Every structure is written in C-alpha cells, then in structure tokens.
PDB file of N, CA, C, O and CB in Angstrom:
ATOM      1  N   MET A   1       0.792  -1.193   0.000  1.00  0.00           N
ATOM      2  CA  MET A   1       0.000   0.000   0.000  1.00  0.00           C
ATOM      3  C   MET A   1       0.840   1.265   0.000  1.00  0.00           C
ATOM      4  O   MET A   1       0.365   2.317  -0.426  1.00  0.00           O
ATOM      5  CB  MET A   1      -0.904  -0.006   1.168  1.00  0.00           C
ATOM      6  N   ALA A   2       2.062   1.184   0.462  1.00  0.00           N
ATOM      7  CA  ALA A   2       2.916   2.353   0.520  1.00  0.00           C
ATOM      8  C   ALA A   2       3.240   2.876  -0.875  1.00  0.00           C
ATOM      9  O   ALA A   2       3.603   4.042  -1.024  1.00  0.00           O
ATOM     10  CB  ALA A   2       4.194   2.030   1.269  1.00  0.00           C
ATOM     11  N   ASP A   3       3.114   2.031  -1.903  1.00  0.00           N
ATOM     12  CA  ASP A   3       3.398   2.435  -3.272  1.00  0.00           C
ATOM     13  C   ASP A   3       2.254   3.213  -3.906  1.00  0.00           C
ATOM     14  O   ASP A   3       2.438   3.820  -4.960  1.00  0.00           O
ATOM     15  CB  ASP A   3       3.706   1.227  -4.104  1.00  0.00           C
ATOM     16  N   GLU A   4       1.081   3.208  -3.290  1.00  0.00           N
ATOM     17  CA  GLU A   4      -0.078   3.876  -3.864  1.00  0.00           C
ATOM     18  C   GLU A   4       0.025   5.385  -3.690  1.00  0.00           C
ATOM     19  O   GLU A   4       0.518   5.879  -2.676  1.00  0.00           O
ATOM     20  CB  GLU A   4      -1.364   3.355  -3.226  1.00  0.00           C
ATOM     21  N   ASP A   5      -0.454   6.109  -4.707  1.00  0.00           N
ATOM     22  CA  ASP A   5      -0.508   7.563  -4.610  1.00  0.00           C
ATOM     23  C   ASP A   5      -1.593   7.951  -3.622  1.00  0.00           C
ATOM     24  O   ASP A   5      -2.612   7.267  -3.526  1.00  0.00           O
ATOM     25  CB  ASP A   5      -0.768   8.209  -5.997  1.00  0.00           C
ATOM     26  N   PRO A   6      -1.391   9.046  -2.880  1.00  0.00           N
ATOM     27  CA  PRO A   6      -2.453   9.494  -1.971  1.00  0.00           C
ATOM     28  C   PRO A   6      -3.674   9.928  -2.788  1.00  0.00           C
ATOM     29  O   PRO A   6      -3.547  10.458  -3.892  1.00  0.00           O
ATOM     30  CB  PRO A   6      -1.953  10.667  -1.064  1.00  0.00           C
ATOM     31  N   THR A   7      -4.851   9.690  -2.221  1.00  0.00           N
ATOM     32  CA  THR A   7      -6.078  10.076  -2.906  1.00  0.00           C
ATOM     33  C   THR A   7      -6.810  11.140  -2.090  1.00  0.00           C
ATOM     34  O   THR A   7      -6.635  11.257  -0.877  1.00  0.00           O
ATOM     35  CB  THR A   7      -6.988   8.846  -3.139  1.00  0.00           C
ATOM     36  N   VAL A   8      -7.627  11.903  -2.793  1.00  0.00           N
ATOM     37  CA  VAL A   8      -8.371  13.004  -2.192  1.00  0.00           C
ATOM     38  C   VAL A   8      -9.852  12.805  -2.511  1.00  0.00           C
ATOM     39  O   VAL A   8     -10.198  12.521  -3.658  1.00  0.00           O
ATOM     40  CB  VAL A   8      -7.858  14.395  -2.715  1.00  0.00           C
ATOM     41  N   PRO A   9     -10.737  12.951  -1.510  1.00  0.00           N
ATOM     42  CA  PRO A   9     -12.163  12.803  -1.797  1.00  0.00           C
ATOM     43  C   PRO A   9     -12.709  14.055  -2.476  1.00  0.00           C
ATOM     44  O   PRO A   9     -12.458  15.177  -2.038  1.00  0.00           O
ATOM     45  CB  PRO A   9     -12.945  12.517  -0.505  1.00  0.00           C
ATOM     46  N   ILE A  10     -13.463  13.838  -3.559  1.00  0.00           N
ATOM     47  CA  ILE A  10     -14.163  14.940  -4.202  1.00  0.00           C
ATOM     48  C   ILE A  10     -15.657  14.623  -4.198  1.00  0.00           C
ATOM     49  O   ILE A  10     -16.069  13.466  -4.287  1.00  0.00           O
ATOM     50  CB  ILE A  10     -13.637  15.175  -5.658  1.00  0.00           C
ATOM     51  N   ILE A  11     -16.446  15.674  -4.093  1.00  0.00           N
ATOM     52  CA  ILE A  11     -17.891  15.491  -4.076  1.00  0.00           C
ATOM     53  C   ILE A  11     -18.544  16.427  -5.086  1.00  0.00           C
ATOM     54  O   ILE A  11     -18.034  17.507  -5.385  1.00  0.00           O
ATOM     55  CB  ILE A  11     -18.457  15.739  -2.663  1.00  0.00           C
ATOM     56  N   CYS A  12     -19.670  15.986  -5.597  1.00  0.00           N
ATOM     57  CA  CYS A  12     -20.493  16.814  -6.470  1.00  0.00           C
ATOM     58  C   CYS A  12     -21.929  16.622  -6.009  1.00  0.00           C
ATOM     59  O   CYS A  12     -22.578  15.625  -6.325  1.00  0.00           O
ATOM     60  CB  CYS A  12     -20.310  16.437  -8.001  1.00  0.00           C
ATOM     61  N   GLU A  13     -22.403  17.598  -5.257  1.00  0.00           N
ATOM     62  CA  GLU A  13     -23.761  17.500  -4.737  1.00  0.00           C
ATOM     63  C   GLU A  13     -24.795  17.545  -5.862  1.00  0.00           C
ATOM     64  O   GLU A  13     -25.853  16.924  -5.752  1.00  0.00           O
ATOM     65  CB  GLU A  13     -24.023  18.625  -3.738  1.00  0.00           C
ATOM     66  N   ALA A  14     -24.504  18.267  -6.934  1.00  0.00           N
ATOM     67  CA  ALA A  14     -25.445  18.361  -8.052  1.00  0.00           C
ATOM     68  C   ALA A  14     -25.654  17.007  -8.722  1.00  0.00           C
ATOM     69  O   ALA A  14     -26.765  16.687  -9.146  1.00  0.00           O
ATOM     70  CB  ALA A  14     -24.948  19.377  -9.078  1.00  0.00           C
ATOM     71  N   CYS A  15     -24.601  16.220  -8.817  1.00  0.00           N
ATOM     72  CA  CYS A  15     -24.687  14.897  -9.435  1.00  0.00           C
ATOM     73  C   CYS A  15     -24.969  13.800  -8.415  1.00  0.00           C
ATOM     74  O   CYS A  15     -25.329  12.679  -8.774  1.00  0.00           O
ATOM     75  CB  CYS A  15     -23.400  14.585 -10.176  1.00  0.00           C
ATOM     76  N   GLY A  16     -24.800  14.139  -7.136  1.00  0.00           N
ATOM     77  CA  GLY A  16     -24.972  13.136  -6.091  1.00  0.00           C
ATOM     78  C   GLY A  16     -23.849  12.125  -6.062  1.00  0.00           C
ATOM     79  O   GLY A  16     -24.061  10.964  -5.711  1.00  0.00           O
ATOM     80  N   THR A  17     -22.642  12.564  -6.432  1.00  0.00           N
ATOM     81  CA  THR A  17     -21.511  11.644  -6.476  1.00  0.00           C
ATOM     82  C   THR A  17     -20.428  12.037  -5.488  1.00  0.00           C
ATOM     83  O   THR A  17     -20.262  13.205  -5.136  1.00  0.00           O
ATOM     84  CB  THR A  17     -20.935  11.588  -7.875  1.00  0.00           C
ATOM     85  N   GLU A  18     -19.704  11.028  -5.057  1.00  0.00           N
ATOM     86  CA  GLU A  18     -18.523  11.210  -4.216  1.00  0.00           C
ATOM     87  C   GLU A  18     -17.525  10.146  -4.633  1.00  0.00           C
ATOM     88  O   GLU A  18     -17.880   8.977  -4.781  1.00  0.00           O
ATOM     89  CB  GLU A  18     -18.869  11.113  -2.674  1.00  0.00           C
ATOM     90  N   THR A  19     -16.283  10.550  -4.821  1.00  0.00           N
ATOM     91  CA  THR A  19     -15.248   9.615  -5.241  1.00  0.00           C
ATOM     92  C   THR A  19     -13.906  10.073  -4.696  1.00  0.00           C
ATOM     93  O   THR A  19     -13.785  11.172  -4.155  1.00  0.00           O
ATOM     94  CB  THR A  19     -15.202   9.493  -6.782  1.00  0.00           C
ATOM     95  N   ARG A  20     -12.915   9.233  -4.843  1.00  0.00           N
ATOM     96  CA  ARG A  20     -11.545   9.585  -4.454  1.00  0.00           C
ATOM     97  C   ARG A  20     -10.696   9.505  -5.707  1.00  0.00           C
ATOM     98  O   ARG A  20     -10.824   8.575  -6.503  1.00  0.00           O
ATOM     99  CB  ARG A  20     -10.988   8.636  -3.318  1.00  0.00           C
ATOM    100  N   VAL A  21      -9.825  10.492  -5.873  1.00  0.00           N
ATOM    101  CA  VAL A  21      -8.941  10.518  -7.031  1.00  0.00           C
ATOM    102  C   VAL A  21      -7.505  10.718  -6.554  1.00  0.00           C
ATOM    103  O   VAL A  21      -7.280  11.311  -5.498  1.00  0.00           O
ATOM    104  CB  VAL A  21      -9.357  11.638  -8.028  1.00  0.00           C
ATOM    105  N   PRO A  22      -6.536  10.232  -7.319  1.00  0.00           N
ATOM    106  CA  PRO A  22      -5.141  10.457  -6.954  1.00  0.00           C
ATOM    107  C   PRO A  22      -4.839  11.952  -6.886  1.00  0.00           C
ATOM    108  O   PRO A  22      -5.327  12.727  -7.709  1.00  0.00           O
ATOM    109  CB  PRO A  22      -4.203   9.767  -7.958  1.00  0.00           C
ATOM    110  N   LEU A  23      -4.051  12.342  -5.924  1.00  0.00           N
ATOM    111  CA  LEU A  23      -3.713  13.744  -5.723  1.00  0.00           C
ATOM    112  C   LEU A  23      -3.152  14.371  -6.992  1.00  0.00           C
ATOM    113  O   LEU A  23      -3.473  15.514  -7.316  1.00  0.00           O
ATOM    114  CB  LEU A  23      -2.714  13.886  -4.587  1.00  0.00           C
ATOM    115  N   GLU A  24      -2.323  13.636  -7.703  1.00  0.00           N
ATOM    116  CA  GLU A  24      -1.681  14.193  -8.896  1.00  0.00           C
ATOM    117  C   GLU A  24      -2.670  14.510 -10.019  1.00  0.00           C
ATOM    118  O   GLU A  24      -2.361  15.329 -10.884  1.00  0.00           O
ATOM    119  CB  GLU A  24      -0.637  13.231  -9.407  1.00  0.00           C
ATOM    120  N   SER A  25      -3.844  13.887 -10.029  1.00  0.00           N
ATOM    121  CA  SER A  25      -4.820  14.166 -11.091  1.00  0.00           C
ATOM    122  C   SER A  25      -6.035  14.951 -10.581  1.00  0.00           C
ATOM    123  O   SER A  25      -7.020  15.103 -11.303  1.00  0.00           O
ATOM    124  CB  SER A  25      -5.287  12.858 -11.720  1.00  0.00           C
ATOM    125  N   LEU A  26      -5.969  15.445  -9.354  1.00  0.00           N
ATOM    126  CA  LEU A  26      -7.102  16.138  -8.738  1.00  0.00           C
ATOM    127  C   LEU A  26      -7.581  17.326  -9.571  1.00  0.00           C
ATOM    128  O   LEU A  26      -8.759  17.397  -9.924  1.00  0.00           O
ATOM    129  CB  LEU A  26      -6.723  16.612  -7.347  1.00  0.00           C
ATOM    130  N   ALA A  27      -6.693  18.246  -9.886  1.00  0.00           N
ATOM    131  CA  ALA A  27      -7.097  19.461 -10.605  1.00  0.00           C
ATOM    132  C   ALA A  27      -7.706  19.126 -11.962  1.00  0.00           C
ATOM    133  O   ALA A  27      -8.735  19.688 -12.337  1.00  0.00           O
ATOM    134  CB  ALA A  27      -5.897  20.398 -10.790  1.00  0.00           C
ATOM    135  N   ASP A  28      -7.074  18.211 -12.702  1.00  0.00           N
ATOM    136  CA  ASP A  28      -7.593  17.836 -14.021  1.00  0.00           C
ATOM    137  C   ASP A  28      -8.954  17.163 -13.916  1.00  0.00           C
ATOM    138  O   ASP A  28      -9.840  17.423 -14.731  1.00  0.00           O
ATOM    139  CB  ASP A  28      -6.612  16.910 -14.733  1.00  0.00           C
ATOM    140  N   THR A  29      -9.126  16.303 -12.925  1.00  0.00           N
ATOM    141  CA  THR A  29     -10.396  15.596 -12.746  1.00  0.00           C
ATOM    142  C   THR A  29     -11.521  16.566 -12.419  1.00  0.00           C
ATOM    143  O   THR A  29     -12.606  16.484 -12.994  1.00  0.00           O
ATOM    144  CB  THR A  29     -10.272  14.545 -11.638  1.00  0.00           C
ATOM    145  N   LEU A  30     -11.262  17.483 -11.496  1.00  0.00           N
ATOM    146  CA  LEU A  30     -12.289  18.472 -11.147  1.00  0.00           C
ATOM    147  C   LEU A  30     -12.641  19.349 -12.345  1.00  0.00           C
ATOM    148  O   LEU A  30     -13.815  19.581 -12.634  1.00  0.00           O
ATOM    149  CB  LEU A  30     -11.814  19.349  -9.978  1.00  0.00           C
ATOM    150  N   GLU A  31     -11.611  19.831 -13.038  1.00  0.00           N
ATOM    151  CA  GLU A  31     -11.857  20.691 -14.198  1.00  0.00           C
ATOM    152  C   GLU A  31     -12.658  19.958 -15.271  1.00  0.00           C
ATOM    153  O   GLU A  31     -13.606  20.511 -15.828  1.00  0.00           O
ATOM    154  CB  GLU A  31     -10.530  21.188 -14.782  1.00  0.00           C
ATOM    155  N   ARG A  32     -12.280  18.726 -15.559  1.00  0.00           N
ATOM    156  CA  ARG A  32     -12.968  17.943 -16.592  1.00  0.00           C
ATOM    157  C   ARG A  32     -14.426  17.687 -16.201  1.00  0.00           C
ATOM    158  O   ARG A  32     -15.324  17.852 -17.027  1.00  0.00           O
ATOM    159  CB  ARG A  32     -12.237  16.602 -16.827  1.00  0.00           C
ATOM    160  N   HIS A  33     -14.669  17.285 -14.949  1.00  0.00           N
ATOM    161  CA  HIS A  33     -16.027  17.024 -14.500  1.00  0.00           C
ATOM    162  C   HIS A  33     -16.878  18.284 -14.601  1.00  0.00           C
ATOM    163  O   HIS A  33     -17.975  18.258 -15.160  1.00  0.00           O
ATOM    164  CB  HIS A  33     -16.025  16.497 -13.063  1.00  0.00           C
ATOM    165  N   ASN A  34     -16.368  19.386 -14.059  1.00  0.00           N
ATOM    166  CA  ASN A  34     -17.143  20.625 -14.059  1.00  0.00           C
ATOM    167  C   ASN A  34     -17.373  21.150 -15.473  1.00  0.00           C
ATOM    168  O   ASN A  34     -18.436  21.702 -15.760  1.00  0.00           O
ATOM    169  CB  ASN A  34     -16.437  21.684 -13.224  1.00  0.00           C
ATOM    170  N   GLU A  35     -16.401  20.987 -16.351  1.00  0.00           N
ATOM    171  CA  GLU A  35     -16.562  21.428 -17.740  1.00  0.00           C
ATOM    172  C   GLU A  35     -17.596  20.569 -18.460  1.00  0.00           C
ATOM    173  O   GLU A  35     -18.462  21.095 -19.159  1.00  0.00           O
ATOM    174  CB  GLU A  35     -15.215  21.374 -18.485  1.00  0.00           C
ATOM    175  N   ASN A  36     -17.510  19.247 -18.294  1.00  0.00           N
ATOM    176  CA  ASN A  36     -18.408  18.337 -19.010  1.00  0.00           C
ATOM    177  C   ASN A  36     -19.819  18.298 -18.437  1.00  0.00           C
ATOM    178  O   ASN A  36     -20.780  18.144 -19.191  1.00  0.00           O
ATOM    179  CB  ASN A  36     -17.836  16.952 -18.999  1.00  0.00           C
ATOM    180  N   ARG A  37     -19.964  18.431 -17.142  1.00  0.00           N
ATOM    181  CA  ARG A  37     -21.266  18.260 -16.496  1.00  0.00           C
ATOM    182  C   ARG A  37     -21.952  19.568 -16.103  1.00  0.00           C
ATOM    183  O   ARG A  37     -23.177  19.623 -15.996  1.00  0.00           O
ATOM    184  CB  ARG A  37     -21.103  17.415 -15.281  1.00  0.00           C
ATOM    185  N   HIS A  38     -21.164  20.613 -15.891  1.00  0.00           N
ATOM    186  CA  HIS A  38     -21.740  21.837 -15.318  1.00  0.00           C
ATOM    187  C   HIS A  38     -21.330  23.100 -16.071  1.00  0.00           C
ATOM    188  O   HIS A  38     -21.268  24.183 -15.489  1.00  0.00           O
ATOM    189  CB  HIS A  38     -21.331  21.965 -13.868  1.00  0.00           C
ATOM    190  N   ASP A  39     -21.047  22.958 -17.375  1.00  0.00           N
ATOM    191  CA  ASP A  39     -20.668  24.093 -18.225  1.00  0.00           C
ATOM    192  C   ASP A  39     -19.551  24.944 -17.620  1.00  0.00           C
ATOM    193  O   ASP A  39     -19.539  26.165 -17.776  1.00  0.00           O
ATOM    194  CB  ASP A  39     -21.878  24.964 -18.483  1.00  0.00           C
ATOM    195  N   GLY A  40     -18.626  24.301 -16.941  1.00  0.00           N
ATOM    196  CA  GLY A  40     -17.470  24.995 -16.387  1.00  0.00           C
ATOM    197  C   GLY A  40     -17.682  25.595 -15.005  1.00  0.00           C
ATOM    198  O   GLY A  40     -16.726  26.049 -14.377  1.00  0.00           O
ATOM    199  N   GLU A  41     -18.925  25.606 -14.520  1.00  0.00           N
ATOM    200  CA  GLU A  41     -19.187  26.141 -13.180  1.00  0.00           C
ATOM    201  C   GLU A  41     -18.550  25.222 -12.143  1.00  0.00           C
ATOM    202  O   GLU A  41     -18.618  24.000 -12.273  1.00  0.00           O
ATOM    203  CB  GLU A  41     -20.722  26.287 -12.921  1.00  0.00           C
ATOM    204  N   GLN A  42     -17.936  25.798 -11.119  1.00  0.00           N
ATOM    205  CA  GLN A  42     -17.193  25.036 -10.115  1.00  0.00           C
ATOM    206  C   GLN A  42     -18.153  24.394  -9.100  1.00  0.00           C
ATOM    207  O   GLN A  42     -18.319  24.894  -7.987  1.00  0.00           O
ATOM    208  CB  GLN A  42     -16.178  25.951  -9.388  1.00  0.00           C
ATOM    209  N   ILE A  43     -18.775  23.291  -9.497  1.00  0.00           N
ATOM    210  CA  ILE A  43     -19.733  22.584  -8.647  1.00  0.00           C
ATOM    211  C   ILE A  43     -19.033  21.467  -7.870  1.00  0.00           C
ATOM    212  O   ILE A  43     -19.094  21.426  -6.641  1.00  0.00           O
ATOM    213  CB  ILE A  43     -20.889  22.006  -9.496  1.00  0.00           C
ATOM    214  N   ALA A  44     -18.369  20.562  -8.595  1.00  0.00           N
ATOM    215  CA  ALA A  44     -17.616  19.491  -7.935  1.00  0.00           C
ATOM    216  C   ALA A  44     -16.426  20.121  -7.241  1.00  0.00           C
ATOM    217  O   ALA A  44     -15.828  21.067  -7.752  1.00  0.00           O
ATOM    218  CB  ALA A  44     -17.155  18.389  -8.955  1.00  0.00           C
ATOM    219  N   GLN A  45     -16.082  19.591  -6.067  1.00  0.00           N
ATOM    220  CA  GLN A  45     -15.008  20.177  -5.276  1.00  0.00           C
ATOM    221  C   GLN A  45     -14.409  19.144  -4.343  1.00  0.00           C
ATOM    222  O   GLN A  45     -14.976  18.074  -4.119  1.00  0.00           O
ATOM    223  CB  GLN A  45     -15.516  21.376  -4.481  1.00  0.00           C
ATOM    224  N   VAL A  46     -13.245  19.492  -3.800  1.00  0.00           N
ATOM    225  CA  VAL A  46     -12.662  18.666  -2.745  1.00  0.00           C
ATOM    226  C   VAL A  46     -13.626  18.704  -1.564  1.00  0.00           C
ATOM    227  O   VAL A  46     -14.197  19.751  -1.258  1.00  0.00           O
ATOM    228  CB  VAL A  46     -11.218  19.170  -2.332  1.00  0.00           C
ATOM    229  N   ASP A  47     -13.806  17.577  -0.908  1.00  0.00           N
ATOM    230  CA  ASP A  47     -14.671  17.515   0.272  1.00  0.00           C
ATOM    231  C   ASP A  47     -14.312  18.695   1.181  1.00  0.00           C
ATOM    232  O   ASP A  47     -13.162  18.817   1.603  1.00  0.00           O
ATOM    233  CB  ASP A  47     -14.512  16.137   1.033  1.00  0.00           C
ATOM    234  N   PRO A  48     -15.287  19.568   1.487  1.00  0.00           N
ATOM    235  CA  PRO A  48     -14.998  20.779   2.264  1.00  0.00           C
ATOM    236  C   PRO A  48     -14.309  20.524   3.608  1.00  0.00           C
ATOM    237  O   PRO A  48     -13.467  21.322   4.021  1.00  0.00           O
ATOM    238  CB  PRO A  48     -16.271  21.519   2.508  1.00  0.00           C
ATOM    239  N   GLU A  49     -14.638  19.455   4.282  1.00  0.00           N
ATOM    240  CA  GLU A  49     -13.975  19.149   5.553  1.00  0.00           C
ATOM    241  C   GLU A  49     -12.492  18.869   5.345  1.00  0.00           C
ATOM    242  O   GLU A  49     -11.657  19.289   6.146  1.00  0.00           O
ATOM    243  CB  GLU A  49     -14.645  17.947   6.231  1.00  0.00           C
ATOM    244  N   ILE A  50     -12.171  18.165   4.279  1.00  0.00           N
ATOM    245  CA  ILE A  50     -10.779  17.855   3.965  1.00  0.00           C
ATOM    246  C   ILE A  50     -10.057  19.139   3.536  1.00  0.00           C
ATOM    247  O   ILE A  50      -8.927  19.386   3.958  1.00  0.00           O
ATOM    248  CB  ILE A  50     -10.690  16.768   2.848  1.00  0.00           C
ATOM    249  N   ALA A  51     -10.702  19.945   2.706  1.00  0.00           N
ATOM    250  CA  ALA A  51     -10.087  21.197   2.252  1.00  0.00           C
ATOM    251  C   ALA A  51      -9.787  22.115   3.436  1.00  0.00           C
ATOM    252  O   ALA A  51      -8.725  22.736   3.483  1.00  0.00           O
ATOM    253  CB  ALA A  51     -11.006  21.916   1.243  1.00  0.00           C
ATOM    254  N   ASP A  52     -10.709  22.206   4.387  1.00  0.00           N
ATOM    255  CA  ASP A  52     -10.478  23.034   5.580  1.00  0.00           C
ATOM    256  C   ASP A  52      -9.304  22.508   6.390  1.00  0.00           C
ATOM    257  O   ASP A  52      -8.483  23.286   6.875  1.00  0.00           O
ATOM    258  CB  ASP A  52     -11.737  23.082   6.455  1.00  0.00           C
ATOM    259  N   ARG A  53      -9.224  21.208   6.537  1.00  0.00           N
ATOM    260  CA  ARG A  53      -8.129  20.602   7.319  1.00  0.00           C
ATOM    261  C   ARG A  53      -6.779  20.846   6.642  1.00  0.00           C
ATOM    262  O   ARG A  53      -5.790  21.155   7.306  1.00  0.00           O
ATOM    263  CB  ARG A  53      -8.366  19.079   7.496  1.00  0.00           C
ATOM    264  N   ILE A  54      -6.749  20.704   5.317  1.00  0.00           N
ATOM    265  CA  ILE A  54      -5.515  20.963   4.572  1.00  0.00           C
ATOM    266  C   ILE A  54      -5.106  22.424   4.726  1.00  0.00           C
ATOM    267  O   ILE A  54      -3.929  22.722   4.926  1.00  0.00           O
ATOM    268  CB  ILE A  54      -5.693  20.610   3.076  1.00  0.00           C
ATOM    269  N   ALA A  55      -6.069  23.332   4.635  1.00  0.00           N
ATOM    270  CA  ALA A  55      -5.775  24.761   4.805  1.00  0.00           C
ATOM    271  C   ALA A  55      -5.200  25.034   6.188  1.00  0.00           C
ATOM    272  O   ALA A  55      -4.260  25.817   6.322  1.00  0.00           O
ATOM    273  CB  ALA A  55      -7.043  25.604   4.587  1.00  0.00           C
ATOM    274  N   ASP A  56      -5.751  24.400   7.214  1.00  0.00           N
ATOM    275  CA  ASP A  56      -5.234  24.572   8.574  1.00  0.00           C
ATOM    276  C   ASP A  56      -3.795  24.061   8.688  1.00  0.00           C
ATOM    277  O   ASP A  56      -2.953  24.711   9.307  1.00  0.00           O
ATOM    278  CB  ASP A  56      -6.135  23.840   9.583  1.00  0.00           C
ATOM    279  N   LEU A  57      -3.516  22.902   8.095  1.00  0.00           N
ATOM    280  CA  LEU A  57      -2.171  22.338   8.153  1.00  0.00           C
ATOM    281  C   LEU A  57      -1.159  23.238   7.440  1.00  0.00           C
ATOM    282  O   LEU A  57      -0.046  23.437   7.927  1.00  0.00           O
ATOM    283  CB  LEU A  57      -2.157  20.938   7.534  1.00  0.00           C
ATOM    284  N   VAL A  58      -1.549  23.773   6.296  1.00  0.00           N
ATOM    285  CA  VAL A  58      -0.652  24.662   5.547  1.00  0.00           C
ATOM    286  C   VAL A  58      -0.416  25.947   6.328  1.00  0.00           C
ATOM    287  O   VAL A  58       0.721  26.409   6.430  1.00  0.00           O
ATOM    288  CB  VAL A  58      -1.236  24.984   4.150  1.00  0.00           C
ATOM    289  N   ALA A  59      -1.477  26.528   6.879  1.00  0.00           N
ATOM    290  CA  ALA A  59      -1.332  27.759   7.664  1.00  0.00           C
ATOM    291  C   ALA A  59      -0.428  27.529   8.865  1.00  0.00           C
ATOM    292  O   ALA A  59       0.402  28.379   9.187  1.00  0.00           O
ATOM    293  CB  ALA A  59      -2.705  28.271   8.128  1.00  0.00           C
ATOM    294  N   ASP A  60      -0.581  26.393   9.527  1.00  0.00           N
ATOM    295  CA  ASP A  60       0.262  26.070  10.675  1.00  0.00           C
ATOM    296  C   ASP A  60       1.712  25.897  10.225  1.00  0.00           C
ATOM    297  O   ASP A  60       2.628  26.392  10.881  1.00  0.00           O
ATOM    298  CB  ASP A  60      -0.244  24.789  11.381  1.00  0.00           C
ATOM    299  N   ASP A  61       1.922  25.202   9.114  1.00  0.00           N
ATOM    300  CA  ASP A  61       3.258  24.975   8.588  1.00  0.00           C
ATOM    301  C   ASP A  61       3.953  26.293   8.216  1.00  0.00           C
ATOM    302  O   ASP A  61       5.167  26.432   8.373  1.00  0.00           O
ATOM    303  CB  ASP A  61       3.188  24.056   7.371  1.00  0.00           C
ATOM    304  N   LEU A  62       3.176  27.243   7.729  1.00  0.00           N
ATOM    305  CA  LEU A  62       3.731  28.546   7.341  1.00  0.00           C
ATOM    306  C   LEU A  62       3.845  29.507   8.513  1.00  0.00           C
ATOM    307  O   LEU A  62       4.346  30.621   8.363  1.00  0.00           O
ATOM    308  CB  LEU A  62       2.877  29.172   6.263  1.00  0.00           C
ATOM    309  N   GLY A  63       3.381  29.076   9.678  1.00  0.00           N
ATOM    310  CA  GLY A  63       3.457  29.924  10.863  1.00  0.00           C
ATOM    311  C   GLY A  63       2.403  31.006  10.922  1.00  0.00           C
ATOM    312  O   GLY A  63       2.542  31.968  11.678  1.00  0.00           O
ATOM    313  N   LEU A  64       1.346  30.863  10.131  1.00  0.00           N
ATOM    314  CA  LEU A  64       0.313  31.885  10.072  1.00  0.00           C
ATOM    315  C   LEU A  64      -0.616  31.860  11.282  1.00  0.00           C
ATOM    316  O   LEU A  64      -1.342  32.824  11.525  1.00  0.00           O
ATOM    317  CB  LEU A  64      -0.490  31.719   8.816  1.00  0.00           C
ATOM    318  N   LEU A  65      -0.600  30.773  12.035  1.00  0.00           N
ATOM    319  CA  LEU A  65      -1.486  30.646  13.187  1.00  0.00           C
ATOM    320  C   LEU A  65      -0.799  30.976  14.491  1.00  0.00           C
ATOM    321  O   LEU A  65      -1.419  30.943  15.554  1.00  0.00           O
ATOM    322  CB  LEU A  65      -2.043  29.260  13.255  1.00  0.00           C
ATOM    323  N   GLU A  66       0.482  31.295  14.413  1.00  0.00           N
ATOM    324  CA  GLU A  66       1.235  31.613  15.631  1.00  0.00           C
ATOM    325  C   GLU A  66       0.898  33.016  16.112  1.00  0.00           C
ATOM    326  O   GLU A  66       0.784  33.950  15.319  1.00  0.00           O
ATOM    327  CB  GLU A  66       2.752  31.485  15.385  1.00  0.00           C
ATOM    328  N   GLU A  67       0.743  33.145  17.418  1.00  0.00           N
ATOM    329  CA  GLU A  67       0.504  34.460  18.002  1.00  0.00           C
ATOM    330  C   GLU A  67       1.835  35.134  18.220  1.00  0.00           C
ATOM    331  O   GLU A  67       2.826  34.492  18.568  1.00  0.00           O
ATOM    332  CB  GLU A  67      -0.290  34.359  19.331  1.00  0.00           C
ATOM    333  N   GLU A  68       1.846  36.441  18.011  1.00  0.00           N
ATOM    334  CA  GLU A  68       3.103  37.193  18.189  1.00  0.00           C
ATOM    335  C   GLU A  68       3.257  37.649  19.611  1.00  0.00           C
ATOM    336  O   GLU A  68       4.249  38.294  19.949  1.00  0.00           O
ATOM    337  CB  GLU A  68       3.158  38.400  17.256  1.00  0.00           C
TER     338      GLU A  68
END
C-alpha cells in the first residue's frame, strides 16, 4: 500500500456523487467534471472538511497561526 498515490475525496452535490482521485490528477479531474457536467461552473469540489483541514495544516506549517 505504501506504493499507492495518496487520494483526495471529491464530491459533487449536483450529481450526487462522491469519489476519491489520486492527488496528482485532482485538478484535471475536477476541471474535466465541471466542464463536461456543469458548463465549467465550479460545482464538484474537494470535500470541504478535507479542504479546511488541509488549509489549517498549511497555515500552521507557514506559521500563520502563531501568536506574536
């Protein structure tokens, strides 16, 4: 399992779908889905809970959450 690429959950409430895609193809998959199914409107997205957690980790890593 260590050889597998990390996957990210994406959801599309309009289509009622949820899936996991490899991190390396995330942007292309979202763009393709939204272009083909929703005329380019950004409907499908990374699971909001996961996106929030990633944002928190990045902010912490960059020191943005540290009090002065």
